[in-house]
N, C-alpha and C positions, 0 to 999 in steps of 0.2 A: 397436473398443473404445468401451465406455461409461464415460463419466467423470462422476462426481458432483462438481460443483463447489459449494462454499460461498461465499456473498458474491459471486456472479457478476454481480450488478447494480451493483456498485461499480466504481471507476475501474479497477483492475488486473484484477479478475475478468472484467469485461465485455470487456476487450481479449483476455484468454485465451480466453474463449468464441468470440469472433469468429474469432480466429486458428485455434483448434483445429478448428473446423467447416470450415475450408478444406480438411481431409482428409475425403474422401467416405466414409471408413470409420468416422468418429468420430461417436458420439452424446453428447449433453451433457444431463444433468439438472441444472439449476441451482436451488439453494435459497438463499433470501435472506429475511431478516426485514424488509427494506425499511425501515431506519431512515433517518435524515436523508440519509445519503451514498449510499444504494442508490437507483437510478433505472432503471426499466424502459425509459425512453427511450433509455438507452445501448445497448439491445439491439433497438430497434424494426426494424432491418433483418432480424431473424431471426423475425419474427412468423410467417411462413408456412413456415418451415423444418421439415420432418418429422422431422429428427434432433435437434431442440432442444425441450426441455420445461422450463417454470418451475414451481416450487412454492414458495409462501411457507412458511417455516418458521423456528422459533426454536431455536438450538443449545442453549439451556438446557432444552428440552423432550426429555428422554431418550426417553420412550416414543414421542413423535412422530418422532424420529430412527430409533429402531428400525423402526418401521413403514415409513419411507421406504426403509431398506436392505433390508427384506424385500420391498417391491414393486419397487424399481429393479434390485437385484442388480448393483451397478456393478462394473467390472473395476478401477477406480482411483478415488481420491479426491484433489482438489486443494483444499486448505483455505486459502481467502483470508479468510474472515469474521473480522472483528476490529473492536474499538474502536480506531482507529489515531491519533487526534489528540492529541498530547502536552499541549497546553493544556487539552483537556477532561479529561485524565487527572489533571492537577494540580488542577483545580477540583473534580472529582468522581471519586475513584479507584474507587469500587465497580463501576461498569459495566464497566470494562476488566478487572476481575478475574472478574467473572461471565461475560462473553462470552468473553474470551480464554483463561482457565483452565478454567472449568467447561464452557464450550462445546467446548474441545478435548478434555477428559476424556470428555464424552458422545459425541463423534465416535469416539474410540479404542474406547470400550466398545461402540458400535454395531457397529464394525468387527470387534471381537473375537468377536462372535457370528455373524459371516458372513465367509465367505473372500473377501477383497478382495486384488487382486494387487499394488497399489502405494498408498502414501499419502504425499503431499507436503505437509508443513507449512510454509506460507510465512511467513516471519519477517523480521526486520530487522537492518541493521548496527548499530542503536541499542543492542542487547544488549552490545556490546563497549564502550561508553561512549566518553569523549572520549580521543583518542590525541595524543600529541605528534608533531610532524613529526620525522623522516620515517617513523615507524612506520606500518605497514599491517597490519591484522588478517587472519591467516589462520584456518582453521577450528579451529585448537588454542589460539587466543588466549584468555586468561581472559575470563570474562562480568563485566562491571562497569556494570550498568544504573543509570541515573541519575534515572529518572522512574517514576511508576507504571505508564506504558504500557510502557516498555522492560523493567521488571521483570516485568510479567506476561507479555510475549513470551519473555523468558528462562525463566520458569518453564514455559510451555507447550512450549517447545523441549526442555526436559529431560524433561517428562512424556512427550512423544512418543517421545524416544529411550529412556526407561525401558521403554515398551511393546515396543520392539525387543529389548531385552536380556532383559526377563522373559518375554514371550510370543512372541518371535520373529516379531513382526508386521512387515510389509515397509514400514517407516517410513523417510522421508528428510526432512531439514530444510533449508531454503534461507534464506539471509540476504542480502537485497538492499539496495543503496544507495538514495538518494533517487530515487523515480520522478517523471517529468514526461511530459506529452503531453496529447492530446485527452480529454475527459470527466472530468477530475480536478475534484472538488468544490473550490469557491474558498474554502477555508480554509487550504490549504496554500501554501507561498511563491509558487511561480510562477504558479498560476492567480489567486491573490489580486492579486498585483502587476499581472498582465495586465489583469484586469477592472477594477481601480481605475484603471490608467492610460488605458484606453479610455474610462472614464467621467469623466476629469479629476478623480478624487478623490486625496487624499494616499495615498502609499504608506508604510505603518508599517514602520519598520526597528527591530528589537530592538537596543538598545544601540549599539554602534559598527558593527554589521553585518559584522563580520569573522569570523563563524562560518563554518567551512569544511565543505562537503558535496560528496560525490561524486555526480555526476548520470547517471542511467540512463534512456534512453528506454524507455517502457512496452512497446513492441513487442519491444525487445531483451530486457527482462526475460521476456516471455512465451515468446519463442523458447527462452530458456535452460531454462525450466520444461518445455517439451516435450522438450527434449534430454535433460533429467534424468529425465523420465517414461519415456523410451525406453532411456537408456544408464546412468542413475545406479545406484549400488550401495546396497542396503538398509543401514540403519543409519548412513548418512553424512550429513555436513553439507557443504553447497555454498554458498559465497559467490558473489554475483553482483553485480559492480560495473561502473560505466560508464567507468572510467579517465578521469574528468575531475573533478578536485577544485578547486573554486573557492570564493572568499568569497561570502557572500549579497549584500553590497553590489554586487559586480561583477555579479552576476547581475540585480540590479534595475537597475543602469545599462544593461545590455544591453537589457532590456525596454524601458526609457524611449527608448532610441536606435531600437530597431525600431519603436516605436509613434509616434515623432516628438514625445514629450512632453518637457517640461523637467525638469532635475534637481531644481528647486525643489519638485517634488511629493514627494520623499522626506521623510519626517517621523519623527524619532526618537521612540520610545516606550520605556518601562521595560523592561529585559530580562527575559525569562522566568526564573522561579526554577530554579536548577540547570541552566541552559542549557549543553549540551555544546558545547565549543568547536570540535572537529574530529572528523569521521568519515573513516575511510579503509580500504578493503578491497583484499585480494588475490583475484583470481579464477583464480589459476593452476591450482589443483586442477580446477576446472570445465573450463577450457580443455583441459587435458591429457587429461581422461577422456572428453569429449564432442565436443571441436573447436569449442565455441561461443566466439564473441567478439562483442563489441557492434559493430553495424554503423553506427548513427547518431552522427555527430559532433555535439557539443553545440551549436554556433553554427547548424547547419542544423536540428537538432531544435527548438531554441528558436524560430526563426522560423517553422517550421511550426506550432508550438503557438500562437504569437501569431495566425498567420492563421487558424487554426481557431477560436479564441475570437472573433476579429473577425467571423468569418462565421457564428457560432452565437450571436449575441447573445440570441435568445429563449431558448435553452437556459440561458445564464448567468443571465438575469433570473429565470427560472422557479426555478432551484435556489437563488438567493440571496434569494428571498422568504421571508417568514414567519419560520420557526424560526431560520434562520442569521442574519438581520439583527438579530433581537432577542437573540440569544444572548450577545454580549458585554456588552451594556447591562444585562441582568438579573443577570450572574453574576460579572463581574470586578471585585469590590469595590475591589481595591487599585490599579487603574488604569482603571476604567470611564471616568473623565472624559477620559483621554487617547485611549482607543480610540474613544469616541463622537466626539470631535473629528476623528480621523483619517477616520471613515467618513461625515462629514457634508459 
């Protein structure tokens, strides 16, 4: 099977590429714009693999995408590419709508011109919005996005499903909970806290830190996607959860314990506008239809992740240099001084 992967140089996409190529009958064509979170070093181990090819591409370039489909003739498409950071979407909403909506539209239009056997649109649990305990969102739960990012993903989910209904295209949508693991860009909670702790820098905690998230190890997510690629049904939505919902503050405390750093490094900063309080997913449908279940327990996965960042300090320094380090200082007007203090 030849799979066209979008955003395959990113955190989840690169894990999927590495995992998929363990099957000797799989070929991967990876297209990525290589924005700040895309890093070809994530795939350095595949440089000499004859079943892997990278091509730099922009999803907003419809003509370029059509040419890629013409040349590669993929059997399936797995669509990871997205602007995915909520803070960035709050500061500057336009890029998330350009990439997440227009980019998805261009992919679907390119597919419509060519026969492609499967299309997985990789989305997020954030489209369901904040849920009061003990609610868990199944695939029929109403969409209640709270940020420009989650709204753009909800819109692209519906667009993809609309192409299934109107054009009978073989589309599936997946919605996963918070991923963690190696190679994650250090703007997200777990890698940011790990890298700051290892450098003895303050760990910024939004508000009271009691926002609850369900945590999913990245390889478990990618195994789920491979199961859906094989056994999923066209036109369906599949939730992918890690079955481990905990408060952000507790996660940070665990990271401090693993790294042997003091709790005094935790520093409260002003909460994010419209910050969802709790996400929770049910993956019962996915488990029933494919037999998938998460294999990594959170404590073990978190320790492995800390160990990876500890032994890949050069990778962390490289990705945290330049654009990332100056981002908050340039742009967060309402709390720039707090965030600058946290990162000095």
